[in-house]
Structure formats: C-alpha cells, structure tokens
C-alpha positions, 0 to 999 in steps of 0.5 A, a space after each residue: 500500500 505504501 507504493 500506491 500512496 507514494 505515487 499519489 503523493 507525487 501526483 500533486 506535488 511534482 512537475 517534470 518536463 520529461 513527458 513526451 506525450 499524453 492522452 486519455 488512452 496513454 502516455 510516454 515519459 523519457 528521461 536521460 542521465 549521464 553516469 560516470 561509470 562504464 555501461 556494463 557497471 551501470 547495467 549490473 547496478 541496475 539489475 543486481 543492485 535494485 534494492 540498493 538504489 530504488 526508493 523504499 517510498 515506492 515499494 509495497 513493502 516499504 523496504 527496497 531490499 525486497 526488490 529483485 530483477 531476474 534479467 532473462 526473458 519472462 524474468 520478474 521485477 518482483 518484490 517479496 512482501 513477507 508471509 509468502 506474499 509477493 508482487 510482480 511489478 514488471 516482466 522482463 522481455 528484452 535483455 542485452 547486458 550492458 546495452 538494454 533492459 526491457 520490461 512490460 507491465 503496469 508499475 504501482 497503482 497502474 497494475 490495478 487498472 486496464 493498462 500495460 506499459 513498456 519500460 526500457 533502459 537503454 545504455 550507451 557509451 558516452 565518453 568515459 561513462 554511460 548515457 542511460 535513457 529510460 522510456 516508459 510508454 503506457 496505454 490502455 484504460 483508466 477511469 478519468 484518463 491516463 493523461 492525469 498519470 503522466 506527470 506523477 509517473 514521470 516524477 517517480 521515475 526521474 527520482 529513481 534515475 537520480 538515485 541510480 546515478 548517485 548509487 552508481 557513482 558514490 555507493 549511496 542512493 541518498 542525496 545526503 552524505 
C-alpha cells in the first residue's frame, strides 16, 4: 500500500518536463542521465543492485531490499512482501547486458487498472561513462484518463534515475552524505 500512496503523493506535488506525450488512452515519459561509470557497471547496478538504489517510498513493502530483477526473458521485477506474499511489478522481455533492459507491465497503482506499459533502459557509451535513457510508454484504460498519470509517473521515475546515478557513482542512493 505504501507504493500506491507514494505515487499519489507525487501526483500533486511534482512537475517534470520529461513527458513526451499524453492522452486519455496513454502516455510516454523519457528521461536521460549521464553516469560516470562504464555501461556494463551501470547495467549490473541496475539489475543486481535494485534494492540498493530504488526508493523504499515506492515499494509495497516499504523496504527496497525486497526488490529483485531476474534479467532473462519472462524474468520478474518482483518484490517479496513477507508471509509468502509477493508482487510482480514488471516482466522482463528484452535483455542485452550492458546495452538494454526491457520490461512490460503496469508499475504501482497502474497494475490495478486496464493498462500495460513498456519500460526500457537503454545504455550507451558516452565518453568515459554511460548515457542511460529510460522510456516508459503506457496505454490502455483508466477511469478519468491516463493523461492525469503522466506527470506523477514521470516524477517517480526521474527520482529513481537520480538515485541510480548517485548509487552508481558514490555507493549511496541518498542525496545526503
């Protein structure tokens, strides 16, 4: 439940300029960040270290260490909830270590309505570091329209990208030392 509340809190408080398009039946958000580490390193942190950089405020359990990504086709971006309970956030659909991770599904509260999304992390060499580009395209039906979800989803994903960058470069996802 914490995952949903965290998304809703962002709904009214953040405004990002990374929404590519939005309409009642869907939206696309993109974000790009330069990370001062090589692509394979960033990919490994993205996949194997998700519990260290993803914000616990955007989990159902309140503990990001319960997150995991099984980076293979049909693998799971999952979260353990305790007492045998778990949630599948997304399904892995494309894996190219050091270059791309593609997943499909509805994140957070989008799981509970008639939508599907495609979330891609594309990594490329950029000087001595990595250019990481995130794209999340969502389509389907949501009462009141999906266009109202574009900004809050973007805000949450921008926060995760910033945390991934900090963790990759410093070993801490928090913005405070």
